[in-house]
PAFI-292893 format. One record per residue (C-alpha): residue in three letters; x, y, z. Coordinates in steps of 0.2 Angstrom, whole numbers, plus 5000, padded with zeros to 4 digits. Example, Ala and Ser with C-alpha at 12.3 -4.5 7.8 and 13.67 -1.06 7.14 Angstrom:
2
ALA506249785039 SER506849955036 
***
This chain:
417
MET549356865402 LEU547656875409 ASP546956945392 TYR547656805384 LEU546856675395 LYS545056765395 LYS545256745376 THR545856555376 LEU544656515389 GLY543156615384 ILE542956695400 LEU541456815403 VAL542056945415 LEU540756995429 THR540457165434 ALA540957105452 GLY542757055453 LEU543456925463 ALA544756945478 GLY545756805483 ASN544656655486 ALA543056755488 ILE541556705477 PRO540156805472 ALA538256795479 VAL537356635476 ALA537156595458 GLN535556575450 ASN535956445436 ALA537356345427 ALA537756485416 ASP538056605431 ILE539056465440 ASN540156435424 ASN540556625422 GLN541056625440 PHE542156465437 GLN542956545422 GLN543356705433 TRP544056595446 LEU545156495434 ALA545956665427 LYS546156765443 ASP546356625457 LEU546856475450 TRP547956535436 PRO549156645446 GLU549656505458 ALA549856385444 GLN551056495436 ARG551956525452 ILE552256335453 GLY553056335435 VAL551556295425 ARG551556365408 ALA550056475400 ASP549956355386 THR549856205397 PHE548556285409 ASN547556335394 ALA547556155386 ALA546956075401 PHE545456195403 ALA545056215386 GLY543156205384 VAL542956145403 LYS541456195412 PRO540956145430 ASN540155975430 LEU538656005441 ASP538155815442 LEU539655775453 PRO539255735472 ASP539655845487 LEU539656015478 ILE539056175487 VAL538256305476 PRO539256455477 GLY538656565492 ALA537756415501 LYS538356335517 LYS539056165519 LYS537956025525 VAL538255855530 PRO537455745515 LYS535955645520 LYS536455495510 GLN538255415508 ARG538655385491 GLN540255275493 ALA540055095496 GLU541455085508 PHE540355165521 ARG538555085517 SER538054915523 PRO539454795527 SER538554635521 ALA538254715504 TYR540054775502 PHE540654595506 ALA539354505495 GLU540254345487 ASN539854415470 ILE540754565472 ILE542354505481 GLY542254335472 GLY542654425455 VAL544154515463 ILE544754345470 SER544554245454 GLY545354385444 GLY546754405456 LYS547154215455 GLN547254225437 ARG548454365437 PHE549454295452 SER550254175440 LYS550154275424 TYR551154425432 SER552154335445 SER553854395439 VAL553254575440 LEU552454545456 LYS554054465464 GLN555054615457 VAL553854735466 GLU553854635481 ARG555754635482 GLN555854815480 THR554354875492 GLY554054735504 VAL552154725499 PRO551554545495 GLY550854525478 ARG549154465484 ILE548854635492 ILE549354735477 LEU548154615466 ALA546754645478 ILE546954835477 TRP547154835458 GLY545454725457 ARG544554825468 GLU545054995462 SER544754955442 ALA544354785440 PHE546154745434 GLY546054895422 ASN544454835415 ALA543354975422 LYS542855135412 ILE543855285418 PRO542655405409 TYR542955585416 ASN544155725410 ALA545155755426 PHE545355945424 GLU543455945424 VAL543155845438 LEU544655915448 GLY544256095443 THR542456085447 LYS542856025465 ALA544256145468 PHE542856275463 MET541456225473 ALA541656055483 SER541356035501 ARG543255995502 LYS543756125489 ASP545456175499 TYR545955975496 PHE545455975478 ARG546356135475 GLY547956045479 GLU547455905467 VAL547056005451 LEU548756095454 ALA549655935455 ALA548755875440 LEU549456025430 GLN551155975437 MET550955805430 VAL550755885413 GLU552056005414 LYS553455905423 LYS553055735420 ASN552655725403 VAL550955655405 SER549755695390 ILE548255795394 ASN547355675384 ALA547855535396 MET547155635411 ARG545555525413 GLY544955475429 SER543455445441 TRP542055565448 ALA543155585463 GLY544655635452 ALA545655475455 LEU546755425440 GLY547155275430 GLN547055085435 PRO547755115454 GLN546455265455 PHE547855385460 MET547555555465 PRO548755675456 THR549655715472 SER549955525475 TYR550555505458 LEU551855635459 ALA552455555477 HIS552255375473 ALA552055315455 ARG553355205449 ASP554155155432 PHE554254965431 ASP554254955412 GLY555855045409 ASP555155185398 ARG555555315413 VAL553755375412 PRO552455295426 ASP550955255414 ILE549555205427 TRP548355195413 ASN549155075401 SER550554985409 VAL550254835420 PRO552054845427 ASP551955025432 THR550254995439 LEU550754855450 GLY552454945455 SER551555105458 ILE550355025470 GLY551754935479 GLY552755095480 TYR551255185488 LEU551055065502 ALA552855055504 ASP552955235505 LYS551655245518 GLY552555125529 TRP552154935525 ILE553054835537 LYS553954685527 GLY553554515534 ARG552054565544 ASP550254515540 TRP548654635539 GLY547754555552 PHE546654395559 GLU544854365561 VAL544554315579 ASN543254255591 LEU543054385605 PRO542554325624 ASN541054425630 SER542254505643 ILE543154605630 SER542354775628 CYS542154845611 ALA542655015616 LEU544454945617 GLU544454965598 GLY545655075589 PRO547555105584 ASP547955205599 GLN547455055610 GLY548654935603 GLN549654805613 LYS550754655609 ILE549654515600 ASP550254395613 ASP549354495625 TRP547754495617 ALA547854305616 LYS548154305633 MET546454395636 GLY545654245627 ILE545654315610 ILE545754165597 ARG545854155578 VAL544254095570 ASN545153955561 GLY545753885577 LYS547653905573 PRO548754005585 PHE549354175581 PRO550954155570 SER552454155581 HIS553354305572 GLU551754405575 LEU551654375595 ARG552854505599 GLY552154635587 GLU550854765590 GLY549054725586 TYR547454825587 LEU545554775591 MET544454805575 LEU542654795576 PRO541954875560 ALA540154845564 GLY540354835582 TRP539554675589 PHE538554665574 GLY539954595564 PRO541454495563 ALA543054545574 PHE544854565570 ILE546554585577 VAL547554695564 THR549254745562 PRO550054905557 ASN549954865539 PHE547954875540 PHE548155055543 VAL549455075529 ILE548054985518 LYS547055125525 GLU548055255518 TYR547455205501 ASN545655225506 LYS545055275524 SER543755145525 ASP543955005537 LEU542954895526 TYR543954945511 ALA545554885520 LEU544654715526 PHE544154685509 VAL545854715502 GLY546654605516 HIS545454465515 ALA545354465496 GLY547154455496 ASP547254305507 ARG545954205496 ILE546954255481 GLN548554175488 PHE547954045500 GLY546254005496 GLY544754005509 SER542954065511 ALA542054205518 PHE542254285535 SER541654155549 GLY540654305557 ASN539054375550 TRP538654555547 GLY537154615556 LYS535754735548 VAL536854895551 GLY537555025539 GLY535955085531 MET535655245542 TYR535755415534 ARG537355495535 SER536555655543 ASP535755545556 VAL537455465560 ALA538155655561 LYS536755695574 ILE537255555585 GLN539055625583 ARG538755795587 GLY537855735603 LEU539255635609 GLU540355785605 GLY539355885617 LEU539755755630 GLY541555775627 TYR541855625617 ASP543155615602 VAL542155545588 GLY543355595574 GLY542155735568 ALA540355745565 ASP540555685546 GLY539155555547 LEU540455415544 PRO540455285559 GLY542455265560 PHE543255175575 LYS543155335586 THR541255355584 ARG541155165586 ARG542055155603 SER541255325609 ILE539555255607 GLY540055085616 ASP540755195631 TRP539255295631 GLN538055145631 GLN539155055645 LYS539055215656 ASN537155235654 GLY536855055659 LEU536554985641 ALA537354845632 ALA538854905623 LYS538554875603 CYS539754995597 PHE538955055581 PRO537655195577 GLU535855125577 PRO534155215574 ASN533555205591 LEU535055315597 ILE534555455587 ALA533255525599 LYS534555505614 PHE535555645606 
***
């Protein structure tokens, strides 16, 4: 079998063999990396694929002519050490004001309004089965692939294979490339259909392969969830994903609020929740002046300050964190919830303004995080991404050191750590 794979994949055998996941010394050029990649395919990935039921002809066809794509982000040259990147490529972790620019969110809202009526019967069917409102599904569809109009240019096996071989999270991508092979082997997905993004996300809902296997739905009746070409399957799969992740039927995602100055930004986070009625008793009110819906008052809510005191404030529900299962960014979940509301109910931009934050280098944020970790704070990992644990840790440290608690990384904090 190994000889057959070598012949089919054009593998060039190096004098130094591979043992398990071990990789030879640092490669000098693309040809060296490709040689190591081909050996890794044959000696490492193929045996595991075979163990989970992937046939040789499926494996060979998936990787025929595939070489590592060295233009992908977050790759580590074999033998090099992992570092936190200096810059952040993903828009969800950059400046909030740019992320919520009206020309960006407006396109999702206008496109969603058009499709809210056009696909109303499918959306109602999906909501009946999953509990997820159509407006949320449309907002995700619009954000992920411009309602199916965005180009999906990459060979998924090239991207996933490259990242499984040499990405900073190669163990994660190893699971994804194996799942992609199972999609072809067991779910009747054509290899030619396996197109995705630079991150390996597939089709109109931008599912990773493991998500496809676990959550994709057939809503057009042909028994194969087609997330590339079928609108019903795309909408049903997005709704199914959120339902499987715990969407609570009948609850909203959250509300923009005004905070009294007495409220500490260090109270943020899903582990510091309390009844929405209790937040209201602390003086927190909705920006539109309306009371919180009566059916929400006894439900748990959480303070959310995605830019600390430099941006709008929110009380969010557990459904906010279900949306975050789709994308780990707080800004992404806010975008989806806010765009969804405006698709169905109208309205305008957030009341609160976004300050000039979010432009720091990711490596600088990681330095602040490491400093806080050294003081015993749980920042959620020194990854350079200012999640709620980092934000509230900064606020708590600022309070304890006699500073105004702002709860967001600032350039003047770098020297302090």
